[in-house]
All heavy atoms as a GROMACS GRO file, in nm:
protein
  602
    1MET      N    1  10.058  11.942   9.742
    1MET     CA    2  10.023  11.818   9.680
    1MET      C    3   9.951  11.731   9.783
    1MET      O    4   9.990  11.725   9.897
    1MET     CB    5  10.148  11.744   9.631
    1MET     CG    6  10.111  11.623   9.552
    1MET     SD    7  10.203  11.468   9.562
    1MET     CE    8  10.252  11.441   9.723
    2THR      N    9   9.843  11.666   9.737
    2THR     CA   10   9.775  11.569   9.822
    2THR      C   11   9.764  11.436   9.749
    2THR      O   12   9.749  11.432   9.626
    2THR     CB   13   9.633  11.615   9.862
    2THR    OG1   14   9.557  11.639   9.744
    2THR    CG2   15   9.636  11.740   9.945
    3PHE      N   16   9.774  11.331   9.827
    3PHE     CA   17   9.759  11.194   9.777
    3PHE      C   18   9.643  11.134   9.853
    3PHE      O   19   9.648  11.127   9.976
    3PHE     CB   20   9.888  11.114   9.801
    3PHE     CG   21   9.882  10.973   9.750
    3PHE    CD1   22   9.928  10.943   9.623
    3PHE    CD2   23   9.832  10.870   9.828
    3PHE    CE1   24   9.924  10.813   9.575
    3PHE    CE2   25   9.827  10.740   9.781
    3PHE     CZ   26   9.874  10.711   9.654
    4THR      N   27   9.539  11.092   9.781
    4THR     CA   28   9.421  11.037   9.845
    4THR      C   29   9.398  10.894   9.799
    4THR      O   30   9.383  10.869   9.679
    4THR     CB   31   9.296  11.121   9.811
    4THR    OG1   32   9.320  11.256   9.849
    4THR    CG2   33   9.173  11.069   9.882
    5GLN      N   34   9.398  10.800   9.894
    5GLN     CA   35   9.366  10.662   9.861
    5GLN      C   36   9.216  10.648   9.849
    5GLN      O   37   9.142  10.698   9.934
    5GLN     CB   38   9.418  10.567   9.968
    5GLN     CG   39   9.392  10.422   9.936
    5GLN     CD   40   9.450  10.328  10.039
    5GLN    OE1   41   9.524  10.368  10.128
    5GLN    NE2   42   9.414  10.202  10.027
    6LEU      N   43   9.170  10.585   9.742
    6LEU     CA   44   9.027  10.565   9.719
    6LEU      C   45   8.982  10.433   9.782
    6LEU      O   46   9.042  10.328   9.757
    6LEU     CB   47   8.997  10.566   9.570
    6LEU     CG   48   9.039  10.692   9.495
    6LEU    CD1   49   9.015  10.675   9.345
    6LEU    CD2   50   8.968  10.813   9.550
    7ASP      N   51   8.878  10.439   9.862
    7ASP     CA   52   8.827  10.320   9.928
    7ASP      C   53   8.675  10.322   9.923
    7ASP      O   54   8.614  10.400   9.998
    7ASP     CB   55   8.876  10.312  10.072
    7ASP     CG   56   8.834  10.184  10.142
    7ASP    OD1   57   8.803  10.086  10.071
    7ASP    OD2   58   8.833  10.182  10.266
    8PRO      N   59   8.614  10.248   9.833
    8PRO     CA   60   8.672  10.145   9.748
    8PRO      C   61   8.732  10.204   9.621
    8PRO      O   62   8.700  10.317   9.582
    8PRO     CB   63   8.551  10.058   9.713
    8PRO     CG   64   8.437  10.154   9.711
    8PRO     CD   65   8.467  10.254   9.820
    9PRO      N   66   8.818  10.127   9.552
    9PRO     CA   67   8.870  10.171   9.422
    9PRO      C   68   8.755  10.188   9.323
    9PRO      O   69   8.652  10.122   9.335
    9PRO     CB   70   8.961  10.056   9.379
    9PRO     CG   71   8.996   9.986   9.506
    9PRO     CD   72   8.876  10.000   9.595
   10LEU      N   73   8.775  10.278   9.226
   10LEU     CA   74   8.672  10.306   9.126
   10LEU      C   75   8.703  10.238   8.993
   10LEU      O   76   8.815  10.250   8.943
   10LEU     CB   77   8.663  10.457   9.103
   10LEU     CG   78   8.623  10.542   9.222
   10LEU    CD1   79   8.634  10.689   9.186
   10LEU    CD2   80   8.483  10.507   9.267
   11PRO      N   81   8.604  10.170   8.934
   11PRO     CA   82   8.626  10.112   8.802
   11PRO      C   83   8.623  10.223   8.696
   11PRO      O   84   8.526  10.297   8.685
   11PRO     CB   85   8.509  10.015   8.784
   11PRO     CG   86   8.402  10.069   8.874
   11PRO     CD   87   8.471  10.140   8.986
   12ILE      N   88   8.732  10.236   8.622
   12ILE     CA   89   8.745  10.341   8.521
   12ILE      C   90   8.806  10.285   8.394
   12ILE      O   91   8.850  10.170   8.389
   12ILE     CB   92   8.830  10.460   8.571
   12ILE    CG1   93   8.973  10.416   8.598
   12ILE    CG2   94   8.769  10.523   8.695
   12ILE    CD1   95   9.068  10.531   8.620
   13ARG      N   96   8.809  10.368   8.291
   13ARG     CA   97   8.878  10.336   8.167
   13ARG      C   98   8.977  10.449   8.140
   13ARG      O   99   8.941  10.567   8.145
   13ARG     CB  100   8.781  10.325   8.050
   13ARG     CG  101   8.849  10.312   7.914
   13ARG     CD  102   8.754  10.274   7.804
   13ARG     NE  103   8.701  10.139   7.821
   13ARG     CZ  104   8.772  10.026   7.799
   13ARG    NH1  105   8.896  10.034   7.758
   13ARG    NH2  106   8.718   9.908   7.816
   14VAL      N  107   9.102  10.412   8.116
   14VAL     CA  108   9.205  10.510   8.080
   14VAL      C  109   9.223  10.501   7.929
   14VAL      O  110   9.252  10.392   7.875
   14VAL     CB  111   9.339  10.480   8.152
   14VAL    CG1  112   9.446  10.578   8.107
   14VAL    CG2  113   9.321  10.483   8.303
   15GLU      N  114   9.202  10.612   7.860
   15GLU     CA  115   9.218  10.613   7.714
   15GLU      C  116   9.357  10.563   7.676
   15GLU      O  117   9.456  10.599   7.740
   15GLU     CB  118   9.196  10.754   7.660
   15GLU     CG  119   9.053  10.800   7.671
   15GLU     CD  120   9.032  10.938   7.614
   15GLU    OE1  121   9.124  10.994   7.551
   15GLU    OE2  122   8.922  10.992   7.635
   16GLU      N  123   9.363  10.477   7.576
   16GLU     CA  124   9.485  10.419   7.520
   16GLU      C  125   9.548  10.312   7.609
   16GLU      O  126   9.649  10.254   7.573
   16GLU     CB  127   9.589  10.527   7.486
   16GLU     CG  128   9.536  10.631   7.389
   16GLU     CD  129   9.629  10.751   7.375
   16GLU    OE1  130   9.745  10.744   7.418
   16GLU    OE2  131   9.583  10.852   7.323
   17LYS      N  132   9.489  10.285   7.728
   17LYS     CA  133   9.544  10.182   7.818
   17LYS      C  134   9.443  10.073   7.849
   17LYS      O  135   9.478   9.958   7.862
   17LYS     CB  136   9.594  10.244   7.949
   17LYS     CG  137   9.704  10.345   7.931
   17LYS     CD  138   9.827  10.281   7.870
   17LYS     CE  139   9.934  10.385   7.847
   17LYS     NZ  140  10.043  10.335   7.764
   18GLY      N  141   9.314  10.109   7.865
   18GLY     CA  142   9.210  10.012   7.891
   18GLY      C  143   9.143  10.029   8.026
   18GLY      O  144   9.164  10.128   8.096
   19ALA      N  145   9.062   9.929   8.061
   19ALA     CA  146   8.984   9.933   8.185
   19ALA      C  147   9.071   9.894   8.303
   19ALA      O  148   9.165   9.816   8.291
   19ALA     CB  149   8.866   9.837   8.174
   20GLY      N  150   9.037   9.951   8.416
   20GLY     CA  151   9.110   9.919   8.538
   20GLY      C  152   9.042   9.978   8.659
   20GLY      O  153   8.928  10.023   8.652
   21TYR      N  154   9.114   9.977   8.771
   21TYR     CA  155   9.062  10.032   8.895
   21TYR      C  156   9.155  10.143   8.945
   21TYR      O  157   9.274  10.120   8.966
   21TYR     CB  158   9.051   9.924   9.002
   21TYR     CG  159   8.931   9.836   8.981
   21TYR    CD1  160   8.939   9.724   8.899
   21TYR    CD2  161   8.809   9.867   9.039
   21TYR    CE1  162   8.828   9.644   8.877
   21TYR    CE2  163   8.697   9.787   9.017
   21TYR     CZ  164   8.708   9.677   8.937
   21TYR     OH  165   8.598   9.599   8.916
   22ALA      N  166   9.098  10.262   8.964
   22ALA     CA  167   9.172  10.372   9.023
   22ALA      C  168   9.171  10.351   9.174
   22ALA      O  169   9.066  10.337   9.234
   22ALA     CB  170   9.107  10.505   8.988
   23PHE      N  171   9.290  10.347   9.233
   23PHE     CA  172   9.298  10.325   9.377
   23PHE      C  173   9.354  10.445   9.452
   23PHE      O  174   9.358  10.445   9.576
   23PHE     CB  175   9.376  10.198   9.410
   23PHE     CG  176   9.516  10.194   9.357
   23PHE    CD1  177   9.622  10.246   9.430
   23PHE    CD2  178   9.543  10.135   9.235
   23PHE    CE1  179   9.751  10.241   9.381
   23PHE    CE2  180   9.671  10.129   9.186
   23PHE     CZ  181   9.776  10.183   9.259
   24ALA      N  182   9.392  10.550   9.379
   24ALA     CA  183   9.439  10.672   9.443
   24ALA      C  184   9.428  10.788   9.345
   24ALA      O  185   9.421  10.769   9.223
   24ALA     CB  186   9.583  10.658   9.490
   25VAL      N  187   9.427  10.910   9.401
   25VAL     CA  188   9.426  11.032   9.321
   25VAL      C  189   9.534  11.124   9.378
   25VAL      O  190   9.546  11.140   9.499
   25VAL     CB  191   9.290  11.104   9.327
   25VAL    CG1  192   9.294  11.236   9.252
   25VAL    CG2  193   9.181  11.016   9.270
   26ILE      N  194   9.613  11.183   9.287
   26ILE     CA  195   9.714  11.280   9.326
   26ILE      C  196   9.668  11.417   9.277
   26ILE      O  197   9.633  11.433   9.160
   26ILE     CB  198   9.852  11.247   9.265
   26ILE    CG1  199   9.896  11.106   9.307
   26ILE    CG2  200   9.955  11.352   9.305
   26ILE    CD1  201  10.018  11.055   9.233
   27ASP      N  202   9.668  11.514   9.365
   27ASP     CA  203   9.628  11.651   9.331
   27ASP      C  204   9.747  11.743   9.354
   27ASP      O  205   9.788  11.766   9.468
   27ASP     CB  206   9.510  11.693   9.418
   27ASP     CG  207   9.455  11.830   9.380
   27ASP    OD1  208   9.516  11.900   9.297
   27ASP    OD2  209   9.350  11.867   9.437
   28TYR      N  210   9.806  11.794   9.247
   28TYR     CA  211   9.921  11.883   9.255
   28TYR      C  212   9.880  12.030   9.270
   28TYR      O  213   9.965  12.116   9.278
   28TYR     CB  214  10.011  11.867   9.133
   28TYR     CG  215  10.091  11.739   9.135
   28TYR    CD1  216  10.062  11.637   9.045
   28TYR    CD2  217  10.194  11.720   9.225
   28TYR    CE1  218  10.135  11.518   9.047
   28TYR    CE2  219  10.268  11.603   9.227
   28TYR     CZ  220  10.237  11.503   9.138
   28TYR     OH  221  10.310  11.386   9.140
   29GLY      N  222   9.751  12.058   9.269
   29GLY     CA  223   9.706  12.195   9.288
   29GLY      C  224   9.627  12.247   9.170
   29GLY      O  225   9.602  12.177   9.071
   30GLN      N  226   9.590  12.373   9.180
   30GLN     CA  227   9.495  12.431   9.084
   30GLN      C  228   9.548  12.447   8.943
   30GLN      O  229   9.470  12.461   8.850
   30GLN     CB  230   9.445  12.565   9.136
   30GLN     CG  231   9.551  12.670   9.153
   30GLN     CD  232   9.500  12.790   9.229
   30GLN    OE1  233   9.406  12.780   9.305
   30GLN    NE2  234   9.562  12.904   9.208
   31GLU      N  235   9.675  12.444   8.920
   31GLU     CA  236   9.730  12.461   8.785
   31GLU      C  237   9.756  12.329   8.714
   31GLU      O  238   9.816  12.327   8.608
   31GLU     CB  239   9.861  12.541   8.791
   31GLU     CG  240   9.845  12.683   8.841
   31GLU     CD  241   9.768  12.772   8.744
   31GLU    OE1  242   9.778  12.751   8.622
   31GLU    OE2  243   9.696  12.862   8.792
   32HIS      N  244   9.710  12.218   8.773
   32HIS     CA  245   9.740  12.086   8.718
   32HIS      C  246   9.613  12.000   8.715
   32HIS      O  247   9.522  12.020   8.793
   32HIS     CB  248   9.844  12.014   8.804
   32HIS     CG  249   9.972  12.090   8.816
   32HIS    ND1  250  10.071  12.081   8.722
   32HIS    CD2  251  10.016  12.178   8.910
   32HIS    CE1  252  10.172  12.160   8.757
   32HIS    NE2  253  10.141  12.220   8.871
   33ASN      N  254   9.614  11.901   8.625
   33ASN     CA  255   9.507  11.801   8.623
   33ASN      C  256   9.522  11.709   8.743
   33ASN      O  257   9.632  11.688   8.793
   33ASN     CB  258   9.516  11.714   8.497
   33ASN     CG  259   9.477  11.788   8.373
   33ASN    OD1  260   9.378  11.860   8.372
   33ASN    ND2  261   9.553  11.770   8.266
   34LEU      N  262   9.409  11.651   8.788
   34LEU     CA  263   9.418  11.542   8.884
   34LEU      C  264   9.489  11.426   8.816
   34LEU      O  265   9.477  11.406   8.694
   34LEU     CB  266   9.279  11.497   8.927
   34LEU     CG  267   9.199  11.594   9.012
   34LEU    CD1  268   9.058  11.538   9.033
   34LEU    CD2  269   9.267  11.619   9.145
   35ILE      N  270   9.562  11.346   8.892
   35ILE     CA  271   9.630  11.228   8.841
   35ILE      C  272   9.567  11.106   8.907
   35ILE      O  273   9.564  11.096   9.029
   35ILE     CB  274   9.782  11.232   8.872
   35ILE    CG1  275   9.846  11.361   8.817
   35ILE    CG2  276   9.853  11.108   8.820
   35ILE    CD1  277   9.842  11.375   8.667
   36TRP      N  278   9.516  11.014   8.825
   36TRP     CA  279   9.449  10.894   8.874
   36TRP      C  280   9.547  10.778   8.870
   36TRP      O  281   9.596  10.740   8.763
   36TRP     CB  282   9.328  10.864   8.787
   36TRP     CG  283   9.224  10.970   8.796
   36TRP    CD1  284   9.223  11.090   8.730
   36TRP    CD2  285   9.109  10.969   8.879
   36TRP    NE1  286   9.112  11.161   8.767
   36TRP    CE2  287   9.040  11.090   8.858
   36TRP    CE3  288   9.056  10.876   8.968
   36TRP    CZ2  289   8.923  11.120   8.924
   36TRP    CZ3  290   8.938  10.906   9.033
   36TRP    CH2  291   8.873  11.028   9.012
   37VAL      N  292   9.578  10.721   8.986
   37VAL     CA  293   9.668  10.607   8.996
   37VAL      C  294   9.582  10.482   8.974
   37VAL      O  295   9.492  10.453   9.054
   37VAL     CB  296   9.740  10.602   9.132
   37VAL    CG1  297   9.841  10.488   9.134
   37VAL    CG2  298   9.810  10.736   9.161
   38THR      N  299   9.610  10.412   8.865
   38THR     CA  300   9.518  10.307   8.817
   38THR      C  301   9.592  10.178   8.785
   38THR      O  302   9.696  10.179   8.720
   38THR     CB  303   9.447  10.357   8.689
   38THR    OG1  304   9.384  10.481   8.718
   38THR    CG2  305   9.345  10.258   8.640
   39ALA      N  306   9.534  10.066   8.830
   39ALA     CA  307   9.582   9.933   8.793
   39ALA      C  308   9.499   9.887   8.673
   39ALA      O  309   9.377   9.879   8.682
   39ALA     CB  310   9.565   9.835   8.909
   40ILE      N  311   9.565   9.860   8.561
   40ILE     CA  312   9.498   9.820   8.438
   40ILE      C  313   9.467   9.670   8.445
   40ILE      O  314   9.556   9.589   8.474
   40ILE     CB  315   9.584   9.852   8.314
   40ILE    CG1  316   9.620  10.002   8.311
   40ILE    CG2  317   9.515   9.809   8.186
   40ILE    CD1  318   9.502  10.095   8.303
   41ASN      N  319   9.341   9.634   8.421
   41ASN     CA  320   9.296   9.494   8.434
   41ASN      C  321   9.374   9.398   8.345
   41ASN      O  322   9.418   9.292   8.390
   41ASN     CB  323   9.148   9.482   8.402
   41ASN     CG  324   9.060   9.554   8.502
   41ASN    OD1  325   9.100   9.582   8.614
   41ASN    ND2  326   8.939   9.585   8.459
   42GLU      N  327   9.387   9.430   8.218
   42GLU     CA  328   9.443   9.337   8.120
   42GLU      C  329   9.591   9.308   8.141
   42GLU      O  330   9.636   9.196   8.125
   42GLU     CB  331   9.419   9.390   7.978
   42GLU     CG  332   9.456   9.290   7.870
   42GLU     CD  333   9.418   9.340   7.732
   42GLU    OE1  334   9.311   9.401   7.717
   42GLU    OE2  335   9.499   9.320   7.639
   43THR      N  336   9.668   9.410   8.177
   43THR     CA  337   9.813   9.395   8.184
   43THR      C  338   9.869   9.393   8.326
   43THR      O  339   9.984   9.354   8.346
   43THR     CB  340   9.882   9.509   8.108
   43THR    OG1  341   9.850   9.633   8.174
   43THR    CG2  342   9.840   9.514   7.963
   44GLY      N  343   9.791   9.441   8.422
   44GLY     CA  344   9.842   9.452   8.559
   44GLY      C  345   9.932   9.572   8.580
   44GLY      O  346   9.984   9.593   8.690
   45GLU      N  347   9.951   9.652   8.476
   45GLU     CA  348  10.036   9.770   8.487
   45GLU      C  349   9.970   9.876   8.575
   45GLU      O  350   9.848   9.884   8.581
   45GLU     CB  351  10.062   9.830   8.349
   45GLU     CG  352  10.139   9.740   8.257
   45GLU     CD  353  10.146   9.796   8.116
   45GLU    OE1  354  10.043   9.844   8.065
   45GLU    OE2  355  10.256   9.792   8.057
   46ILE      N  356  10.052   9.956   8.640
   46ILE     CA  357  10.004  10.071   8.716
   46ILE      C  358  10.038  10.196   8.635
   46ILE      O  359  10.154  10.216   8.598
   46ILE     CB  360  10.074  10.080   8.854
   46ILE    CG1  361  10.059   9.950   8.932
   46ILE    CG2  362  10.022  10.200   8.932
   46ILE    CD1  363   9.918   9.915   8.971
   47TRP      N  364   9.937  10.278   8.608
   47TRP     CA  365   9.956  10.401   8.532
   47TRP      C  366   9.904  10.520   8.611
   47TRP      O  367   9.802  10.509   8.680
   47TRP     CB  368   9.883  10.396   8.397
   47TRP     CG  369   9.955  10.312   8.298
   47TRP    CD1  370   9.933  10.181   8.268
   47TRP    CD2  371  10.063  10.355   8.216
   47TRP    NE1  372  10.021  10.138   8.173
   47TRP    CE2  373  10.103  10.243   8.139
   47TRP    CE3  374  10.132  10.473   8.200
   47TRP    CZ2  375  10.206  10.248   8.047
   47TRP    CZ3  376  10.234  10.479   8.108
   47TRP    CH2  377  10.271  10.368   8.033
   48CYS      N  378   9.971  10.630   8.600
   48CYS     CA  379   9.925  10.757   8.657
   48CYS      C  380   9.870  10.839   8.540
   48CYS      O  381   9.947  10.893   8.461
   48CYS     CB  382  10.040  10.830   8.725
   48CYS     SG  383  10.099  10.744   8.871
   49ALA      N  384   9.739  10.842   8.530
   49ALA     CA  385   9.674  10.903   8.414
   49ALA      C  386   9.618  11.040   8.447
   49ALA      O  387   9.552  11.057   8.550
   49ALA     CB  388   9.561  10.813   8.365
   50PRO      N  389   9.642  11.141   8.360
   50PRO     CA  390   9.585  11.274   8.383
   50PRO      C  391   9.434  11.272   8.363
   50PRO      O  392   9.380  11.194   8.284
   50PRO     CB  393   9.654  11.361   8.278
   50PRO     CG  394   9.692  11.266   8.169
   50PRO     CD  395   9.719  11.135   8.237
   51ASN      N  396   9.366  11.358   8.433
   51ASN     CA  397   9.220  11.363   8.435
   51ASN      C  398   9.154  11.359   8.296
   51ASN      O  399   9.056  11.288   8.279
   51ASN     CB  400   9.175  11.487   8.512
   51ASN     CG  401   9.038  11.471   8.569
   51ASN    OD1  402   9.011  11.375   8.640
   51ASN    ND2  403   8.950  11.565   8.540
   52PRO      N  404   9.203  11.431   8.193
   52PRO     CA  405   9.136  11.427   8.062
   52PRO      C  406   9.136  11.290   7.995
   52PRO      O  407   9.061  11.266   7.902
   52PRO     CB  408   9.213  11.528   7.978
   52PRO     CG  409   9.277  11.619   8.076
   52PRO     CD  410   9.308  11.534   8.195
   53LYS      N  411   9.220  11.196   8.041
   53LYS     CA  412   9.230  11.063   7.981
   53LYS      C  413   9.148  10.958   8.057
   53LYS      O  414   9.149  10.841   8.020
   53LYS     CB  415   9.376  11.017   7.977
   53LYS     CG  416   9.465  11.101   7.889
   53LYS     CD  417   9.437  11.073   7.746
   53LYS     CE  418   9.534  11.146   7.655
   53LYS     NZ  419   9.508  11.116   7.517
   54VAL      N  420   9.079  10.998   8.164
   54VAL     CA  421   9.010  10.904   8.251
   54VAL      C  422   8.858  10.917   8.235
   54VAL      O  423   8.805  11.029   8.234
   54VAL     CB  424   9.051  10.927   8.398
   54VAL    CG1  425   8.972  10.838   8.492
   54VAL    CG2  426   9.200  10.906   8.416
   55ARG      N  427   8.789  10.803   8.224
   55ARG     CA  428   8.644  10.801   8.213
   55ARG      C  429   8.587  10.696   8.307
   55ARG      O  430   8.643  10.588   8.322
   55ARG     CB  431   8.599  10.766   8.070
   55ARG     CG  432   8.646  10.866   7.965
   55ARG     CD  433   8.572  10.999   7.982
   55ARG     NE  434   8.620  11.097   7.889
   55ARG     CZ  435   8.712  11.189   7.918
   55ARG    NH1  436   8.769  11.194   8.035
   55ARG    NH2  437   8.749  11.277   7.827
   56MET      N  438   8.475  10.729   8.371
   56MET     CA  439   8.404  10.632   8.455
   56MET      C  440   8.345  10.524   8.365
   56MET      O  441   8.311  10.548   8.250
   56MET     CB  442   8.292  10.700   8.533
   56MET     CG  443   8.340  10.794   8.640
   56MET     SD  444   8.426  10.713   8.776
   56MET     CE  445   8.296  10.616   8.848
   57MET      N  446   8.331  10.406   8.420
   57MET     CA  447   8.266  10.296   8.349
   57MET      C  448   8.115  10.320   8.349
   57MET      O  449   8.063  10.395   8.432
   57MET     CB  450   8.297  10.163   8.417
   57MET     CG  451   8.447  10.132   8.422
   57MET     SD  452   8.521  10.114   8.260
   57MET     CE  453   8.489   9.943   8.231
   58ALA      N  454   8.045  10.254   8.258
   58ALA     CA  455   7.899  10.264   8.253
   58ALA      C  456   7.840  10.208   8.383
   58ALA      O  457   7.897  10.118   8.445
   58ALA     CB  458   7.846  10.186   8.134
   59ASN      N  459   7.728  10.266   8.425
   59ASN     CA  460   7.658  10.217   8.544
   59ASN      C  461   7.509  10.233   8.520
   59ASN      O  462   7.455  10.344   8.529
   59ASN     CB  463   7.703  10.295   8.667
   59ASN     CG  464   7.644  10.240   8.794
   59ASN    OD1  465   7.528  10.199   8.799
   59ASN    ND2  466   7.724  10.242   8.899
   60TRP      N  467   7.443  10.124   8.491
   60TRP     CA  468   7.302  10.125   8.456
   60TRP      C  469   7.217  10.183   8.569
   60TRP      O  470   7.128  10.263   8.544
   60TRP     CB  471   7.258   9.982   8.422
   60TRP     CG  472   7.115   9.971   8.382
   60TRP    CD1  473   7.063  10.000   8.259
   60TRP    CD2  474   7.007   9.932   8.464
   60TRP    NE1  475   6.928   9.978   8.260
   60TRP    CE2  476   6.890   9.936   8.386
   60TRP    CE3  477   6.996   9.893   8.596
   60TRP    CZ2  478   6.765   9.903   8.435
   60TRP    CZ3  479   6.872   9.859   8.646
   60TRP    CH2  480   6.759   9.865   8.564
   61THR      N  481   7.242  10.145   8.693
   61THR     CA  482   7.160  10.193   8.804
   61THR      C  483   7.178  10.342   8.830
   61THR      O  484   7.088  10.406   8.883
   61THR     CB  485   7.190  10.116   8.935
   61THR    OG1  486   7.327  10.132   8.970
   61THR    CG2  487   7.157   9.970   8.921
   62MET      N  488   7.291  10.398   8.793
   62MET     CA  489   7.316  10.542   8.809
   62MET      C  490   7.276  10.621   8.685
   62MET      O  491   7.284  10.744   8.685
   62MET     CB  492   7.464  10.568   8.839
   62MET     CG  493   7.514  10.505   8.966
   62MET     SD  494   7.448  10.582   9.114
   62MET     CE  495   7.530  10.737   9.109
   63GLY      N  496   7.236  10.550   8.577
   63GLY     CA  497   7.198  10.618   8.454
   63GLY      C  498   7.316  10.669   8.373
   63GLY      O  499   7.300  10.754   8.286
   64ARG      N  500   7.435  10.617   8.402
   64ARG     CA  501   7.555  10.661   8.330
   64ARG      C  502   7.579  10.567   8.213
   64ARG      O  503   7.602  10.449   8.231
   64ARG     CB  504   7.675  10.665   8.423
   64ARG     CG  505   7.797  10.726   8.358
   64ARG     CD  506   7.912  10.750   8.454
   64ARG     NE  507   7.939  10.637   8.542
   64ARG     CZ  508   7.921  10.638   8.674
   64ARG    NH1  509   7.874  10.744   8.736
   64ARG    NH2  510   7.949  10.531   8.746
   65LYS      N  511   7.574  10.620   8.092
   65LYS     CA  512   7.595  10.541   7.972
   65LYS      C  513   7.743  10.519   7.948
   65LYS      O  514   7.828  10.586   8.005
   65LYS     CB  515   7.531  10.611   7.852
   65LYS     CG  516   7.381  10.624   7.868
   65LYS     CD  517   7.320  10.693   7.750
   65LYS     CE  518   7.169  10.702   7.773
   65LYS     NZ  519   7.100  10.770   7.668
   66LYS      N  520   7.771  10.426   7.857
   66LYS     CA  521   7.909  10.396   7.820
   66LYS      C  522   7.973  10.521   7.761
   66LYS      O  523   7.917  10.584   7.671
   66LYS     CB  524   7.911  10.283   7.719
   66LYS     CG  525   8.049  10.237   7.680
   66LYS     CD  526   8.041  10.119   7.584
   66LYS     CE  527   8.180  10.079   7.540
   66LYS     NZ  528   8.177   9.968   7.446
   67PRO      N  529   8.093  10.560   7.809
   67PRO     CA  530   8.157  10.680   7.756
   67PRO      C  531   8.208  10.657   7.613
   67PRO      O  532   8.233  10.543   7.574
   67PRO     CB  533   8.274  10.703   7.851
   67PRO     CG  534   8.303  10.570   7.909
   67PRO     CD  535   8.172  10.496   7.913
   68PRO      N  536   8.220  10.764   7.537
   68PRO     CA  537   8.276  10.749   7.402
   68PRO      C  538   8.420  10.700   7.409
   68PRO      O  539   8.490  10.725   7.507
   68PRO     CB  540   8.267  10.890   7.343
   68PRO     CG  541   8.250  10.981   7.459
   68PRO     CD  542   8.189  10.902   7.570
   69GLN      N  543   8.464  10.629   7.308
   69GLN     CA  544   8.598  10.572   7.306
   69GLN      C  545   8.707  10.678   7.302
   69GLN      O  546   8.812  10.663   7.357
   69GLN     CB  547   8.614  10.477   7.188
   69GLN     CG  548   8.535  10.349   7.202
   69GLN     CD  549   8.575  10.270   7.324
   69GLN    OE1  550   8.512  10.277   7.427
   69GLN    NE2  551   8.681  10.196   7.314
   70SER      N  552   8.683  10.787   7.232
   70SER     CA  553   8.783  10.892   7.218
   70SER      C  554   8.718  11.026   7.247
   70SER      O  555   8.607  11.054   7.205
   70SER     CB  556   8.841  10.893   7.077
   70SER     OG  557   8.932  10.999   7.063
   71SER      N  558   8.790  11.110   7.319
   71SER     CA  559   8.737  11.243   7.351
   71SER      C  560   8.845  11.346   7.329
   71SER      O  561   8.897  11.404   7.421
   71SER     CB  562   8.685  11.247   7.495
   71SER     OG  563   8.790  11.214   7.583
   72ASP      N  564   8.881  11.364   7.203
   72ASP     CA  565   8.988  11.457   7.167
   72ASP      C  566   8.960  11.598   7.216
   72ASP      O  567   9.052  11.672   7.251
   72ASP     CB  568   9.010  11.458   7.017
   72ASP     CG  569   9.061  11.324   6.967
   72ASP    OD1  570   9.119  11.248   7.047
   72ASP    OD2  571   9.044  11.297   6.848
   73ALA      N  572   8.833  11.639   7.225
   73ALA     CA  573   8.800  11.773   7.269
   73ALA      C  574   8.844  11.796   7.414
   73ALA      O  575   8.895  11.901   7.448
   73ALA     CB  576   8.650  11.798   7.255
   74CYS      N  577   8.825  11.694   7.498
   74CYS     CA  578   8.867  11.706   7.639
   74CYS      C  579   9.018  11.713   7.650
   74CYS      O  580   9.072  11.784   7.734
   74CYS     CB  581   8.815  11.588   7.720
   74CYS     SG  582   8.639  11.597   7.750
   75ALA      N  583   9.088  11.635   7.570
   75ALA     CA  584   9.233  11.630   7.580
   75ALA      C  585   9.298  11.762   7.543
   75ALA      O  586   9.408  11.794   7.587
   75ALA     CB  587   9.287  11.518   7.492
   76GLN      N  588   9.231  11.842   7.461
   76GLN     CA  589   9.290  11.967   7.416
   76GLN      C  590   9.252  12.086   7.504
   76GLN      O  591   9.304  12.193   7.486
   76GLN     CB  592   9.249  11.993   7.272
   76GLN     CG  593   9.305  11.890   7.177
   76GLN     CD  594   9.260  11.916   7.035
   76GLN    OE1  595   9.205  12.018   7.002
   76GLN    NE2  596   9.286  11.818   6.948
   77SER      N  597   9.160  12.069   7.596
   77SER     CA  598   9.119  12.184   7.677
   77SER      C  599   9.206  12.200   7.799
   77SER      O  600   9.289  12.124   7.831
   77SER     CB  601   8.974  12.172   7.717
   77SER     OG  602   8.946  12.049   7.778
   0.00000   0.00000   0.00000
């Protein structure tokens, strides 16, 4: 298992929780999803979200469009 602090934190959206900043990633190994340790903007809650539930925020300068609100296909793979 590795725990990596992100510097700077990344602005992300956690499905069903909202927008926030990921400040760490936990990697339990090849048989597991990455876990994003995230502070949710609206509530101040800290959530450990599995990789299929995490999406980067839109970034116009990088050409990254707003992610879809729901990605059931990713959650099932």
